[in-house]
C-alpha positions, -999 to +999 in steps of 0.1 A: -719+227-240-740+250-264-730+279-285-752+301-262-726+298-234-704+328-229-665+327-221-660+362-210-647+373-245-677+392-256-693+366-278-708+331-276-685+302-269-684+277-297-687+239-291-654+220-292-664+206-325-670+240-341-635+252-327-619+220-339-631+227-375-622+263-373-587+256-363-583+229-387-593+256-415-569+279-400-541+254-402-550+244-438-551+280-449-525+299-430-503+311-458-487+344-460-464+342-429-473+360-397-492+388-414-513+365-435-520+341-406-529+370-381-551+383-407-568+350-412-576+345-377-588+380-372-612+375-402-626+342-389-627+345-351-634+383-347-652+394-381-671+363-391-676+340-360-675+369-335-663+344-310-640+371-293-640+409-293-616+431-311-600+443-279-596+406-265-579+397-299-554+425-297-548+420-261-537+384-269-518+395-299-498+421-279-486+394-254-479+370-281-457+396-299-435+399-269-427+360-268-401+341-286-413+318-313-441+322-340-465+347-327-494+335-350-492+299-335-490+312-301-520+336-307-541+306-320-531+287-288-541+316-266-575+320-282-580+282-281-572+284-243-593+313-238-625+296-253-619+259-241-591+258-215-559+239-218-575+213-243-586+241-266-553+256-266-535+223-274-561+217-303-556+253-317-518+251-314-513+217-328-537+222-357-521+254-366-486+235-370-498+200-382-510+205-417-479+225-428-456+200-408-470+170-428-467+189-461-431+200-454-422+164-442-435+150-476-417+177-496-384+170-477-388+133-485-394+142-522-366+167-522-341+142-507-352+114-532-362+134-563-355+171-560-386+181-582-412+202-564-427+221-595-461+207-587-461+222-554-451+255-568-480+253-592-505+243-565-496+273-542-489+299-569-524+312-568-531+308-531-501+331-523-515+357-546-549+355-530-536+355-494-518+388-503-552+404-505-563+390-471-530+405-458-538+439-471-574+437-458-561+429-423-536+459-422-564+482-432-589+469-407-565+465-376-549+500-385-583+517-386-592+503-351-559+506-334-546+539-347-570+564-331-550+595-334-517+610-348-498+598-317-506+561-325-500+566-361-466+581-353-457+550-332-469+527-362-449+548-387-417+549-365-421+510-360-422+504-398-394+526-405-372+511-379-379+475-391-381+480-428-352+503-433-329+498-404-337+462-394-340+473-358-343+444-333-379+435-328-376+435-290-363+471-292-394+483-313-418+466-288-401+479-257-399+516-273-436+514-282-447+501-247-425+528-231-442+556-254-476+543-244-467+542-207-452+577-205-480+592-225-506+578-201-485+590-172-478+625-184-503+635-212-532+610-210-551+629-239-525+613-263-539+579-257-573+575-276-604+562-258-602+524-260-566+521-270-553+491-252-584+493-229-594+457-229-622+461-204-647+477-226-684+472-219-696+437-227-661+424-231-654+411-195-678+393-173-679+403-136-668+369-127-641+357-153-639+320-162-619+302-134-591+289-157-582+326-166-574+335-131-536+331-121-528+303-098-493+296-082-502+258-082-512+258-117-482+276-128-459+251-111-478+222-127-476+238-162-439+244-160-433+211-147-452+191-174-440+213-202-404+211-189-405+174-189-421+172-225-395+196-237-362+184-220-369+146-216-363+137-252-330+159-252-317+143-221-326+107-233-306+114-265-276+127-248-275+099-223-278+071-249-264+085-281-238+111-267-233+147-275-218+141-310-250+124-323-267+144-349-301+138-330-287+152-298-271+182-317-305+190-334-324+187-302-300+211-283-296+235-311-333+240-319-342+240-282-319+271-280-336+286-311-369+282-295-358+307-267-342+333-288-366+337-319-379+372-310-394+390-339-402+360-360-384+334-382-365+360-404-347+372-373-327+340-368-329+322-403-296+337-414-278+323-381-297+289-384-284+286-422-248+295-412-247+269-384-266+242-404-240+247-434-207+256-419-208+242-383-227+211-385-227+201-420-265+194-422-271+214-455-252+221-486-249+257-495-280+270-511-302+243-496-316+266-469-332+287-498-349+257-509-363+248-476-374+284-471-392+283-504-410+252-491-419+270-459-431+301-478-454+282-501-471+260-475-494+266-447-480+271-411-454+293-395-422+301-416-402+287-387-413+253-400-382+256-422-362+241-394-381+208-399-364+207-433-330+214-418-337+187-391-346+163-418-318+168-441-293+167-411-305+132-400-308+120-436-272+128-442-261+114-408-284+084-404-262+063-381-276+027-380-310+037-395-323+040-431-316+076-443-353+083-450-365+069-415-336+089-399-347+120-418-383+117-405-371+112-370-349+143-372-379+163-386-401+151-360-375+159-332-367+193-345-405+203-346-411+189-312-384+209-295-393+240-315-430+241-305-433+226-272-419+257-256-447+279-274-473+260-253-454+266-221-452+305-227-490+306-233-503+282-206-480+298-180-483+336-189-518+338-202-536+338-169-514+366-155-520+386-188-558+382-185-557+393-148-540+425-159-567+436-182-581+469-172-548+482-156-543+517-169-506+518-171-505+483-188-533+492-211-515+523-224-483+503-228-502+476-248-519+503-268-485+515-278-475+480-287-508+476-307-498+507-328-463+493-333-477+459-343-496+476-372-463+491-385-446+454-381-476+439-400-473+465-427-436+456-430-446+418-433-472+427-458-448+445-480-422+419-477-446+392-485-461+412-516-424+418-529-418+381-529-451+371-543-449+396-572-412+396-578-398+364-565-363+378-561-357+407-537-322+419-529-313+436-496-290+465-502-271+480-473-266+519-479-251+534-447-274+527-419-303+519-443-312+482-453-332+484-483-355+457-498-350+461-536-371+441-560-355+429-592-378+446-617-372+422-646-384+392-624-420+408-620-445+382-622-473+394-643-494+364-635-492+368-598-498+405-602-531+398-621-542+372-597-533+395-566-552+425-582-583+403-589-582+389-554-580+424-539-609+435-559-630+405-550-622+408-511-621+446-505-647+458-530-672+430-535-664+414-501-663+378-516-657+351-491-621+339-484-627+304-494-642+312-529-614+337-534-587+312-526-604+284-546-607+306-578-572+319-574-557+286-567-573+271-600-564+301-620-528+299-605-523+264-617-533+271-652-512+304-654-481+285-638-481+258-664-490+280-692-459+300-684-437+270-679-447+257-714-440+291-729 
C-alpha cells in the first residue's frame, strides 16, 4: 500500500502506519470536548494532510451528529473506516479513547488513594487555553464553508439560540434543521447554496467506490452479530454469575442504557448519571461527580469518559471479594467497554448506507441543513468551553424559558485569558502550527499555575 493510492475521498490514502500515527496524535491532543476534537480532526485530516475532502468530512460529521454517543469519537471511527476498512475504523476509534481512558484511570486511582490532583491541573492548564484557539479557528473555517447564504446562516443562528438559551433537545434541533433543508430543496431550491450538503462534487467520488463502502445485507448481519456479542456477552455473564444486585452487573446494565440514549453529547445526560450514581446506587458521594467531570474536562478524549470515573468509584466502594483498587480498575474497564462498543456498531452498520446515499438531492439538502445547525451547535460548545477555561465557574440561571450561562466575573482567570489570547494570535494571525502552540502554552501554563498557587 502506498500513499499514492486513492480511497474515493478526494485525496491520497495514507499507509496504515501513517494513519496509526495520526490517530494516536489525535487521541493524545483531543482536548476541548466535541468542539475541540472536531476542530483538531478537521485541521489534521482535511486542512493539513488532505486525506479526505471538506465535503466528505461534513457528510460523515452530519451522520455522527445523529447518533447516540460521543460524536467526535464516532467521526474518527468513520474516517478511519473510510480510509482503511474495519481495521482502520477500530484503530481510529480505539486510539481516540485509549489515551484519555488511561489518564482518567490513573487519576481515579490517585483520587481514591490520595485526593491530590494539582499536578494534573498544572499540566493541562495551558493546553486548555491553547485548544480554545483551535476551537475558534474551527468555528470560523467550518462556518465559512458551510454557511453559503442567509438561509443557512439563519438555521445556524436558530440552532445556537435554541441550544444555548433554551436548552432545546439536540435531536429536535437536528430534526428541525434537516426538515428545513429538505423543504427548502423541495419548494425553493434557490435557498440551498451550490454545494451545500452536496457530497458528490468533482474529484470527490470515484466512478467505482471502494467495495467496503457499498451496503451489504450479509455484512450488516455479521457486524450486528459480532458487535452484539461483544456488547452483551459481558453483561449476560455478570448477570448469570454475580446476580442482578452486583455492582458490576448494575454498572454494565446502567451504562449500556446510557450508550443508547446519549444524544447531543455528554452534557445531555450527565445530570441524570450523577443523580443515579449518588442517590440510587450510592457509587459516588455528593459533589464527587464534579471532581470526575473536572478530570474528564482537563484530559484528552470524549467528555463521556467521566463515566469511567463513576464506574471506578462504584466498584472501589463495593469491591466484593476483591481488593478495592483492583475492583475499581475492573469497574472502570467494564464501564468503558459497554459505553464505547455500541459506537463501533453504529458506524460499521450504518456508514455504508450513508455513503451509498451521497448525491441524493433530497438527502443532501437535509444534510446541508444539519451542517448549518452543527455550526451553531459547535459555536455553543465553543462558548461553553471558553467560559469554563476563562472563568472556571459558570452558573446556569433559569429566567422564564431562558437558560442562561452566567460567568462568575470575580473568578476570571487572567493567566488563562493571556494564554488563550496569545494562542489565538499565533494560530489565527501567524498560522503557527498546532504542536508548537500547544507546547509553548503548556510550558507557560505550568509556570503561571504554580506562580499563582504560590501567590
